[in-house]
PDB file with one MODEL, atoms N, CA, C and O in Angstrom:
MODEL        1
ATOM      1  N   MET A   1     116.038  85.700 111.963  1.00  0.00           N
ATOM      2  CA  MET A   1     116.827  87.179 113.608  1.00  0.00           C
ATOM      3  C   MET A   1     116.449  87.158 115.157  1.00  0.00           C
ATOM      4  O   MET A   1     115.514  87.352 115.935  1.00  0.00           O
ATOM      5  N   PRO A   2     117.997  86.738 115.083  1.00  0.00           N
ATOM      6  CA  PRO A   2     117.963  86.098 116.634  1.00  0.00           C
ATOM      7  C   PRO A   2     116.668  87.245 117.321  1.00  0.00           C
ATOM      8  O   PRO A   2     115.977  88.072 116.725  1.00  0.00           O
ATOM      9  N   ILE A   3     116.713  86.857 118.853  1.00  0.00           N
ATOM     10  CA  ILE A   3     115.710  87.810 119.944  1.00  0.00           C
ATOM     11  C   ILE A   3     116.258  89.459 120.224  1.00  0.00           C
ATOM     12  O   ILE A   3     115.503  90.406 120.444  1.00  0.00           O
ATOM     13  N   ASP A   4     117.854  89.527 120.147  1.00  0.00           N
ATOM     14  CA  ASP A   4     118.498  90.859 120.574  1.00  0.00           C
ATOM     15  C   ASP A   4     118.551  91.706 119.432  1.00  0.00           C
ATOM     16  O   ASP A   4     118.575  92.917 119.649  1.00  0.00           O
ATOM     17  N   GLU A   5     118.586  91.109 117.699  1.00  0.00           N
ATOM     18  CA  GLU A   5     118.075  92.023 116.676  1.00  0.00           C
ATOM     19  C   GLU A   5     117.160  92.370 116.217  1.00  0.00           C
ATOM     20  O   GLU A   5     117.158  93.374 115.504  1.00  0.00           O
ATOM     21  N   ALA A   6     115.752  91.456 116.537  1.00  0.00           N
ATOM     22  CA  ALA A   6     114.556  92.024 116.935  1.00  0.00           C
ATOM     23  C   ALA A   6     114.469  93.475 118.193  1.00  0.00           C
ATOM     24  O   ALA A   6     114.409  94.642 117.808  1.00  0.00           O
ATOM     25  N   GLN A   7     114.480  93.114 119.542  1.00  0.00           N
ATOM     26  CA  GLN A   7     114.133  94.105 120.614  1.00  0.00           C
ATOM     27  C   GLN A   7     115.436  94.966 120.382  1.00  0.00           C
ATOM     28  O   GLN A   7     115.529  95.712 121.357  1.00  0.00           O
ATOM     29  N   ALA A   8     116.670  95.221 119.350  1.00  0.00           N
ATOM     30  CA  ALA A   8     116.267  96.714 119.177  1.00  0.00           C
ATOM     31  C   ALA A   8     116.027  97.419 118.034  1.00  0.00           C
ATOM     32  O   ALA A   8     116.054  98.644 117.914  1.00  0.00           O
ATOM     33  N   GLY A   9     115.622  96.022 116.606  1.00  0.00           N
ATOM     34  CA  GLY A   9     114.408  97.363 115.654  1.00  0.00           C
ATOM     35  C   GLY A   9     113.832  97.714 116.482  1.00  0.00           C
ATOM     36  O   GLY A   9     113.973  98.861 116.906  1.00  0.00           O
ATOM     37  N   PHE A  10     112.596  96.463 117.241  1.00  0.00           N
ATOM     38  CA  PHE A  10     111.335  97.088 117.937  1.00  0.00           C
ATOM     39  C   PHE A  10     111.959  98.844 118.481  1.00  0.00           C
ATOM     40  O   PHE A  10     111.563  99.912 118.012  1.00  0.00           O
ATOM     41  N   GLU A  11     113.294  98.600 119.874  1.00  0.00           N
ATOM     42  CA  GLU A  11     112.962 100.139 120.040  1.00  0.00           C
ATOM     43  C   GLU A  11     113.546 101.218 119.659  1.00  0.00           C
ATOM     44  O   GLU A  11     113.645 102.214 120.375  1.00  0.00           O
ATOM     45  N   ALA A  12     114.217 101.075 117.889  1.00  0.00           N
ATOM     46  CA  ALA A  12     114.546 101.328 117.176  1.00  0.00           C
ATOM     47  C   ALA A  12     112.699 102.499 116.711  1.00  0.00           C
ATOM     48  O   ALA A  12     112.422 103.696 116.633  1.00  0.00           O
ATOM     49  N   CYS A  13     112.210 101.628 116.598  1.00  0.00           N
ATOM     50  CA  CYS A  13     111.168 102.548 116.036  1.00  0.00           C
ATOM     51  C   CYS A  13     110.077 102.595 117.222  1.00  0.00           C
ATOM     52  O   CYS A  13     108.887 102.871 117.067  1.00  0.00           O
ATOM     53  N   THR A  14     110.655 102.301 118.324  1.00  0.00           N
ATOM     54  CA  THR A  14     109.764 103.177 119.161  1.00  0.00           C
ATOM     55  C   THR A  14     110.143 105.174 119.275  1.00  0.00           C
ATOM     56  O   THR A  14     109.609 106.207 119.678  1.00  0.00           O
ATOM     57  N   ARG A  15     111.250 104.754 118.693  1.00  0.00           N
ATOM     58  CA  ARG A  15     112.429 106.352 118.505  1.00  0.00           C
ATOM     59  C   ARG A  15     111.779 106.998 117.087  1.00  0.00           C
ATOM     60  O   ARG A  15     112.024 108.165 116.782  1.00  0.00           O
ATOM     61  N   GLY A  16     111.095 106.301 116.412  1.00  0.00           N
ATOM     62  CA  GLY A  16     110.362 107.355 115.017  1.00  0.00           C
ATOM     63  C   GLY A  16     111.417 106.072 114.057  1.00  0.00           C
ATOM     64  O   GLY A  16     111.329 105.457 112.994  1.00  0.00           O
ATOM     65  N   GLU A  17     112.175 106.158 114.961  1.00  0.00           N
ATOM     66  CA  GLU A  17     113.193 105.233 113.325  1.00  0.00           C
ATOM     67  C   GLU A  17     113.063 103.726 112.717  1.00  0.00           C
ATOM     68  O   GLU A  17     112.832 102.736 113.411  1.00  0.00           O
ATOM     69  N   PRO A  18     113.280 103.717 111.087  1.00  0.00           N
ATOM     70  CA  PRO A  18     112.709 102.407 111.096  1.00  0.00           C
ATOM     71  C   PRO A  18     113.700 101.655 110.855  1.00  0.00           C
ATOM     72  O   PRO A  18     114.689 102.083 110.258  1.00  0.00           O
ATOM     73  N   SER A  19     113.582 100.258 111.333  1.00  0.00           N
ATOM     74  CA  SER A  19     114.584  98.800 111.470  1.00  0.00           C
ATOM     75  C   SER A  19     114.395  98.106 110.926  1.00  0.00           C
ATOM     76  O   SER A  19     114.836  97.088 111.460  1.00  0.00           O
ATOM     77  N   PRO A  20     113.580  97.726 109.311  1.00  0.00           N
ATOM     78  CA  PRO A  20     112.921  96.122 109.323  1.00  0.00           C
ATOM     79  C   PRO A  20     114.689  95.513 108.906  1.00  0.00           C
ATOM     80  O   PRO A  20     115.688  95.752 108.228  1.00  0.00           O
ATOM     81  N   GLY A  21     114.078  94.568 109.925  1.00  0.00           N
ATOM     82  CA  GLY A  21     114.257  93.100 109.743  1.00  0.00           C
ATOM     83  C   GLY A  21     114.423  92.671 108.789  1.00  0.00           C
ATOM     84  O   GLY A  21     115.500  92.257 108.358  1.00  0.00           O
ATOM     85  N   PHE A  22     112.644  92.680 107.863  1.00  0.00           N
ATOM     86  CA  PHE A  22     113.014  91.963 107.121  1.00  0.00           C
ATOM     87  C   PHE A  22     111.284  92.218 106.700  1.00  0.00           C
ATOM     88  O   PHE A  22     110.473  92.586 107.549  1.00  0.00           O
ATOM     89  N   ALA A  23     110.956  91.980 105.418  1.00  0.00           N
ATOM     90  CA  ALA A  23     109.452  92.624 104.952  1.00  0.00           C
ATOM     91  C   ALA A  23     109.810  91.575 103.759  1.00  0.00           C
ATOM     92  O   ALA A  23     110.736  91.053 103.139  1.00  0.00           O
ATOM     93  N   GLU A  24     107.847  91.678 103.947  1.00  0.00           N
ATOM     94  CA  GLU A  24     106.875  91.170 102.704  1.00  0.00           C
ATOM     95  C   GLU A  24     106.642  91.966 101.412  1.00  0.00           C
ATOM     96  O   GLU A  24     105.957  92.986 101.493  1.00  0.00           O
ATOM     97  N   LEU A  25     107.022  91.687 100.529  1.00  0.00           N
ATOM     98  CA  LEU A  25     106.091  92.340  99.272  1.00  0.00           C
ATOM     99  C   LEU A  25     105.081  91.564  98.368  1.00  0.00           C
ATOM    100  O   LEU A  25     105.300  90.447  97.900  1.00  0.00           O
ATOM    101  N   TYR A  26     104.006  92.264  98.191  1.00  0.00           N
ATOM    102  CA  TYR A  26     102.829  90.925  97.550  1.00  0.00           C
ATOM    103  C   TYR A  26     102.469  92.909  96.425  1.00  0.00           C
ATOM    104  O   TYR A  26     102.082  93.997  96.851  1.00  0.00           O
ATOM    105  N   PHE A  27     102.973  92.311  94.588  1.00  0.00           N
ATOM    106  CA  PHE A  27     102.125  93.357  93.798  1.00  0.00           C
ATOM    107  C   PHE A  27     100.971  92.572  93.443  1.00  0.00           C
ATOM    108  O   PHE A  27     101.257  91.448  93.031  1.00  0.00           O
ATOM    109  N   GLN A  28      99.845  92.833  93.486  1.00  0.00           N
ATOM    110  CA  GLN A  28      97.958  92.674  93.686  1.00  0.00           C
ATOM    111  C   GLN A  28      98.360  92.429  92.204  1.00  0.00           C
ATOM    112  O   GLN A  28      98.258  91.276  91.787  1.00  0.00           O
ATOM    113  N   SER A  29      99.015  93.861  90.976  1.00  0.00           N
ATOM    114  CA  SER A  29      99.032  93.830  90.327  1.00  0.00           C
ATOM    115  C   SER A  29      99.093  93.620  88.876  1.00  0.00           C
ATOM    116  O   SER A  29      98.608  94.106  87.854  1.00  0.00           O
ATOM    117  N   ALA A  30     100.089  92.465  89.311  1.00  0.00           N
ATOM    118  CA  ALA A  30     100.733  91.670  88.227  1.00  0.00           C
ATOM    119  C   ALA A  30      99.951  90.936  88.221  1.00  0.00           C
ATOM    120  O   ALA A  30      99.545  90.769  87.071  1.00  0.00           O
ATOM    121  N   TYR A  31      99.229  90.062  89.258  1.00  0.00           N
ATOM    122  CA  TYR A  31      98.373  88.925  88.711  1.00  0.00           C
ATOM    123  C   TYR A  31      96.521  89.101  88.591  1.00  0.00           C
ATOM    124  O   TYR A  31      95.530  88.372  88.532  1.00  0.00           O
ATOM    125  N   ASP A  32      96.917  90.791  88.606  1.00  0.00           N
ATOM    126  CA  ASP A  32      95.221  91.021  88.849  1.00  0.00           C
ATOM    127  C   ASP A  32      95.368  93.268  87.819  1.00  0.00           C
ATOM    128  O   ASP A  32      95.079  94.423  88.135  1.00  0.00           O
ATOM    129  N   PRO A  33      95.950  92.565  86.686  1.00  0.00           N
ATOM    130  CA  PRO A  33      95.525  94.067  86.272  1.00  0.00           C
ATOM    131  C   PRO A  33      94.906  95.301  86.038  1.00  0.00           C
ATOM    132  O   PRO A  33      95.177  96.429  85.626  1.00  0.00           O
ATOM    133  N   THR A  34      93.859  94.564  86.514  1.00  0.00           N
ATOM    134  CA  THR A  34      92.428  96.249  87.465  1.00  0.00           C
ATOM    135  C   THR A  34      92.461  96.819  88.500  1.00  0.00           C
ATOM    136  O   THR A  34      91.971  97.834  88.997  1.00  0.00           O
ATOM    137  N   VAL A  35      93.448  95.620  88.914  1.00  0.00           N
ATOM    138  CA  VAL A  35      93.336  96.904  90.595  1.00  0.00           C
ATOM    139  C   VAL A  35      94.083  98.346  90.589  1.00  0.00           C
ATOM    140  O   VAL A  35      94.086  99.144  91.527  1.00  0.00           O
ATOM    141  N   ALA A  36      94.943  98.562  88.877  1.00  0.00           N
ATOM    142  CA  ALA A  36      95.600  99.209  89.171  1.00  0.00           C
ATOM    143  C   ALA A  36      95.525 100.180  87.298  1.00  0.00           C
ATOM    144  O   ALA A  36      95.240  99.640  86.229  1.00  0.00           O
ATOM    145  N   PRO A  37      95.796 101.279  87.469  1.00  0.00           N
ATOM    146  CA  PRO A  37      95.768 102.608  86.280  1.00  0.00           C
ATOM    147  C   PRO A  37      96.187 100.874  85.440  1.00  0.00           C
ATOM    148  O   PRO A  37      96.000  99.779  85.970  1.00  0.00           O
ATOM    149  N   GLU A  38      96.819 101.145  83.933  1.00  0.00           N
ATOM    150  CA  GLU A  38      96.767 100.879  82.584  1.00  0.00           C
ATOM    151  C   GLU A  38      98.776 101.973  83.054  1.00  0.00           C
ATOM    152  O   GLU A  38      99.059 103.171  83.082  1.00  0.00           O
ATOM    153  N   GLY A  39      99.480 100.883  83.274  1.00  0.00           N
ATOM    154  CA  GLY A  39     100.656 100.844  82.636  1.00  0.00           C
ATOM    155  C   GLY A  39     101.500 101.677  84.610  1.00  0.00           C
ATOM    156  O   GLY A  39     102.549 102.284  84.824  1.00  0.00           O
ATOM    157  N   LYS A  40     100.633 101.345  85.327  1.00  0.00           N
ATOM    158  CA  LYS A  40     100.836 101.341  87.062  1.00  0.00           C
ATOM    159  C   LYS A  40     100.277 100.197  87.916  1.00  0.00           C
ATOM    160  O   LYS A  40      99.139  99.733  87.982  1.00  0.00           O
ATOM    161  N   HIS A  41     101.703  99.800  88.709  1.00  0.00           N
ATOM    162  CA  HIS A  41     100.899  99.252  89.828  1.00  0.00           C
ATOM    163  C   HIS A  41     100.696  99.633  91.171  1.00  0.00           C
ATOM    164  O   HIS A  41     100.500 100.750  91.649  1.00  0.00           O
ATOM    165  N   THR A  42     100.814  97.999  91.951  1.00  0.00           N
ATOM    166  CA  THR A  42      99.826  98.444  93.532  1.00  0.00           C
ATOM    167  C   THR A  42     100.537  97.626  93.958  1.00  0.00           C
ATOM    168  O   THR A  42     100.590  96.489  93.491  1.00  0.00           O
ATOM    169  N   MET A  43     101.317  98.085  95.054  1.00  0.00           N
ATOM    170  CA  MET A  43     102.268  97.471  95.778  1.00  0.00           C
ATOM    171  C   MET A  43     102.108  97.426  97.565  1.00  0.00           C
ATOM    172  O   MET A  43     102.408  98.350  98.321  1.00  0.00           O
ATOM    173  N   SER A  44     101.694  96.424  97.856  1.00  0.00           N
ATOM    174  CA  SER A  44     101.625  96.216 100.204  1.00  0.00           C
ATOM    175  C   SER A  44     103.141  95.681 100.267  1.00  0.00           C
ATOM    176  O   SER A  44     103.840  94.951  99.564  1.00  0.00           O
ATOM    177  N   ALA A  45     103.306  96.446 101.520  1.00  0.00           N
ATOM    178  CA  ALA A  45     104.662  95.800 101.953  1.00  0.00           C
ATOM    179  C   ALA A  45     104.189  95.620 104.228  1.00  0.00           C
ATOM    180  O   ALA A  45     103.814  96.236 105.225  1.00  0.00           O
ATOM    181  N   PHE A  46     104.608  94.370 103.721  1.00  0.00           N
ATOM    182  CA  PHE A  46     104.391  93.750 105.995  1.00  0.00           C
ATOM    183  C   PHE A  46     105.933  94.562 106.016  1.00  0.00           C
ATOM    184  O   PHE A  46     106.592  94.626 104.978  1.00  0.00           O
ATOM    185  N   VAL A  47     106.332  95.049 107.052  1.00  0.00           N
ATOM    186  CA  VAL A  47     107.263  95.251 107.437  1.00  0.00           C
ATOM    187  C   VAL A  47     107.774  96.047 108.819  1.00  0.00           C
ATOM    188  O   VAL A  47     107.681  97.197 109.249  1.00  0.00           O
ATOM    189  N   GLN A  48     108.356  94.815 109.261  1.00  0.00           N
ATOM    190  CA  GLN A  48     108.839  95.025 111.143  1.00  0.00           C
ATOM    191  C   GLN A  48     110.063  95.482 110.654  1.00  0.00           C
ATOM    192  O   GLN A  48     110.487  95.274 109.517  1.00  0.00           O
ATOM    193  N   TYR A  49     110.695  96.196 111.657  1.00  0.00           N
ATOM    194  CA  TYR A  49     109.621  97.117 112.298  1.00  0.00           C
ATOM    195  C   TYR A  49     109.304  98.852 112.025  1.00  0.00           C
ATOM    196  O   TYR A  49     109.920  99.495 112.876  1.00  0.00           O
ATOM    197  N   ALA A  50     108.650  99.604 111.237  1.00  0.00           N
ATOM    198  CA  ALA A  50     108.430  99.840 110.688  1.00  0.00           C
ATOM    199  C   ALA A  50     107.538 101.142 112.036  1.00  0.00           C
ATOM    200  O   ALA A  50     107.236 100.474 113.025  1.00  0.00           O
ATOM    201  N   PRO A  51     107.141 102.590 112.220  1.00  0.00           N
ATOM    202  CA  PRO A  51     107.158 103.308 112.538  1.00  0.00           C
ATOM    203  C   PRO A  51     106.175 103.863 112.825  1.00  0.00           C
ATOM    204  O   PRO A  51     106.540 104.808 113.525  1.00  0.00           O
ATOM    205  N   TYR A  52     104.822 103.886 112.701  1.00  0.00           N
ATOM    206  CA  TYR A  52     103.445 105.219 112.289  1.00  0.00           C
ATOM    207  C   TYR A  52     104.116 106.483 111.798  1.00  0.00           C
ATOM    208  O   TYR A  52     104.186 107.036 110.700  1.00  0.00           O
ATOM    209  N   THR A  53     104.731 106.820 113.390  1.00  0.00           N
ATOM    210  CA  THR A  53     106.051 108.891 112.413  1.00  0.00           C
ATOM    211  C   THR A  53     107.340 108.282 112.698  1.00  0.00           C
ATOM    212  O   THR A  53     107.733 107.449 113.516  1.00  0.00           O
ATOM    213  N   LEU A  54     107.996 109.117 111.551  1.00  0.00           N
ATOM    214  CA  LEU A  54     108.831 109.076 112.088  1.00  0.00           C
ATOM    215  C   LEU A  54     109.687 110.706 112.752  1.00  0.00           C
ATOM    216  O   LEU A  54     109.506 111.890 113.037  1.00  0.00           O
ATOM    217  N   ALA A  55     110.694 109.574 112.684  1.00  0.00           N
ATOM    218  CA  ALA A  55     111.301 111.400 113.894  1.00  0.00           C
ATOM    219  C   ALA A  55     111.628 111.702 113.260  1.00  0.00           C
ATOM    220  O   ALA A  55     111.758 112.886 113.573  1.00  0.00           O
ATOM    221  N   ASP A  56     112.191 111.531 111.792  1.00  0.00           N
ATOM    222  CA  ASP A  56     112.206 113.513 110.913  1.00  0.00           C
ATOM    223  C   ASP A  56     112.140 112.541 109.403  1.00  0.00           C
ATOM    224  O   ASP A  56     112.838 111.588 109.059  1.00  0.00           O
ATOM    225  N   GLY A  57     111.031 113.214 108.725  1.00  0.00           N
ATOM    226  CA  GLY A  57     110.231 113.436 107.941  1.00  0.00           C
ATOM    227  C   GLY A  57     109.617 113.359 107.473  1.00  0.00           C
ATOM    228  O   GLY A  57     109.264 114.506 107.197  1.00  0.00           O
ATOM    229  N   ASP A  58     108.430 112.044 106.578  1.00  0.00           N
ATOM    230  CA  ASP A  58     106.982 111.642 107.355  1.00  0.00           C
ATOM    231  C   ASP A  58     107.131 110.445 105.878  1.00  0.00           C
ATOM    232  O   ASP A  58     108.133 110.232 105.196  1.00  0.00           O
ATOM    233  N   TRP A  59     105.870 109.888 105.765  1.00  0.00           N
ATOM    234  CA  TRP A  59     105.932 108.446 104.758  1.00  0.00           C
ATOM    235  C   TRP A  59     106.256 109.138 104.327  1.00  0.00           C
ATOM    236  O   TRP A  59     107.483 109.236 104.344  1.00  0.00           O
ATOM    237  N   THR A  60     105.304 110.419 103.428  1.00  0.00           N
ATOM    238  CA  THR A  60     104.302 110.367 101.849  1.00  0.00           C
ATOM    239  C   THR A  60     106.030 110.846 101.559  1.00  0.00           C
ATOM    240  O   THR A  60     106.606 110.135 100.736  1.00  0.00           O
ATOM    241  N   ARG A  61     106.716 111.798 102.078  1.00  0.00           N
ATOM    242  CA  ARG A  61     107.896 113.041 101.384  1.00  0.00           C
ATOM    243  C   ARG A  61     109.156 111.299 101.428  1.00  0.00           C
ATOM    244  O   ARG A  61     110.097 111.441 100.647  1.00  0.00           O
ATOM    245  N   ASP A  62     109.167 110.387 101.934  1.00  0.00           N
ATOM    246  CA  ASP A  62     109.762 110.006 101.950  1.00  0.00           C
ATOM    247  C   ASP A  62     110.064 108.185 101.288  1.00  0.00           C
ATOM    248  O   ASP A  62     110.993 107.418 101.037  1.00  0.00           O
ATOM    249  N   ALA A  63     108.722 108.243 101.262  1.00  0.00           N
ATOM    250  CA  ALA A  63     108.627 107.208 100.123  1.00  0.00           C
ATOM    251  C   ALA A  63     108.061 107.728  98.973  1.00  0.00           C
ATOM    252  O   ALA A  63     107.678 106.745  98.339  1.00  0.00           O
ATOM    253  N   THR A  64     107.769 108.840  98.290  1.00  0.00           N
ATOM    254  CA  THR A  64     107.571 109.028  96.748  1.00  0.00           C
ATOM    255  C   THR A  64     109.371 109.726  96.575  1.00  0.00           C
ATOM    256  O   THR A  64     109.904 110.119  95.537  1.00  0.00           O
ATOM    257  N   ARG A  65     109.724 109.699  97.410  1.00  0.00           N
ATOM    258  CA  ARG A  65     111.268 110.209  97.291  1.00  0.00           C
ATOM    259  C   ARG A  65     111.910 108.324  97.104  1.00  0.00           C
ATOM    260  O   ARG A  65     112.855 108.364  96.316  1.00  0.00           O
ATOM    261  N   SER A  66     111.667 106.895  97.566  1.00  0.00           N
ATOM    262  CA  SER A  66     112.446 106.230  96.920  1.00  0.00           C
ATOM    263  C   SER A  66     112.020 105.614  96.401  1.00  0.00           C
ATOM    264  O   SER A  66     112.735 104.740  95.911  1.00  0.00           O
ATOM    265  N   VAL A  67     110.698 105.591  96.138  1.00  0.00           N
ATOM    266  CA  VAL A  67     110.100 104.943  94.770  1.00  0.00           C
ATOM    267  C   VAL A  67     109.858 105.996  93.380  1.00  0.00           C
ATOM    268  O   VAL A  67     109.381 105.382  92.426  1.00  0.00           O
ATOM    269  N   GLY A  68     110.110 107.455  93.131  1.00  0.00           N
ATOM    270  CA  GLY A  68     111.240 108.103  92.624  1.00  0.00           C
ATOM    271  C   GLY A  68     109.814 108.480  91.104  1.00  0.00           C
ATOM    272  O   GLY A  68     109.860 108.608  89.881  1.00  0.00           O
ATOM    273  N   ALA A  69     108.900 108.513  92.012  1.00  0.00           N
ATOM    274  CA  ALA A  69     107.007 108.903  91.425  1.00  0.00           C
ATOM    275  C   ALA A  69     106.771 110.546  91.778  1.00  0.00           C
ATOM    276  O   ALA A  69     105.692 111.083  91.527  1.00  0.00           O
TER     277      ALA A  69
ENDMDL
END
């Protein structure tokens, strides 16, 4: 990621706007099914840049809507 894109992502994040340039996703339950209830999975995400507080909405509502839970 060029430095200008990284800077723009950081600046959007400071305004509460997610601007992921890349993400690493980890599905622990794919390797160890005991870490989630049967039929369910766990996922961890390392994403830059994602603000703690969104400018519009909240992570719980938006994450639930995104994954269709």
